[in-house]
C-alpha positions in Angstrom: 0.0 0.0 0.0 2.8 2.4 0.8 4.4 2.0 -2.7 1.1 2.9 -4.3 0.6 6.0 -2.0 2.0 9.4 -3.0 4.6 9.2 -0.2 8.4 9.2 0.0 9.5 6.0 1.7 12.6 5.7 3.9 13.9 2.9 6.0 15.7 4.3 9.0 18.0 2.4 11.4 20.6 3.1 14.0 22.7 0.1 13.2 26.5 0.7 12.9 27.5 -2.9 12.5 27.0 -3.2 8.7 27.2 -1.1 5.6 24.2 0.1 3.8 24.9 -2.3 0.9 25.0 -5.3 3.4 21.8 -4.1 5.0 20.1 -3.8 1.6 21.1 -7.3 0.7 19.8 -8.7 4.0 16.5 -6.8 3.8 16.0 -7.9 0.1 16.6 -11.6 1.1 13.9 -11.1 3.8 11.5 -10.0 1.0 11.5 -6.3 1.4 11.0 -4.3 -1.8 13.6 -1.7 -1.1 16.2 0.5 -2.9 19.5 1.6 -1.5 18.6 5.3 -1.6 15.6 4.5 0.6 17.9 3.4 3.5 19.1 6.0 6.0 21.4 4.7 8.8 23.4 6.3 11.6 26.4 5.7 9.4 24.8 7.8 6.7 24.2 10.6 9.2 27.9 10.3 10.4 29.2 10.4 6.8 27.0 13.5 6.0 28.4 15.3 9.1 32.0 14.4 8.2 31.5 15.8 4.8 29.8 19.0 6.0 32.4 19.6 8.7 35.3 18.6 6.3 37.1 16.5 9.0 39.2 13.4 8.8 38.0 10.7 11.1 39.5 7.9 13.0 36.9 5.2 12.2 36.1 3.1 15.2 33.5 1.0 13.4 33.2 -2.6 12.4 35.1 -3.5 9.3 31.8 -4.4 7.6 30.7 -0.7 8.0 33.8 0.7 6.3 32.4 0.7 2.8 30.0 3.5 3.9 33.0 5.8 4.4 34.7 5.1 1.0 36.3 8.3 -0.2 36.4 10.0 3.2 40.0 11.0 4.1 41.3 9.4 7.3 45.0 10.5 7.2 46.0 12.5 10.2 42.6 12.3 11.9 41.0 15.2 13.6 37.7 13.6 14.6 36.5 10.2 15.8 33.5 8.1 14.6 32.5 5.4 17.1 30.2 2.5 16.2 29.6 -1.0 17.4 33.0 -2.5 17.0 34.2 -4.4 20.0 37.2 -5.8 18.2 38.6 -2.2 17.9 38.0 -1.2 21.5 41.4 -2.0 23.0 44.1 0.1 24.6 46.1 1.0 21.5 43.0 2.1 19.5 41.4 3.9 22.4 44.7 5.7 23.0 44.7 6.8 19.3 41.1 8.0 19.6 41.8 10.1 22.7 44.9 11.7 21.1 
């Protein structure tokens, strides 16, 4: 019914564990009729903010989420993006983030 209504459809999630592409594939396998541009994630919001502020982040996100940051400069970081990434939460990485 939503597809036939004169509405813009968006699927919104706060997941930081997977890229938009992975999420799209998973939702499609579950039977959702969905396009990538209809998905808005917290990673989408983070990327938008990084681009607006023109900062170079240290990405403390799961490796599966990294594709959502393709093209974002990360050399000599001056910002930190934190997502669900327990494998990256260790002394060395946290020390880098705080610096």
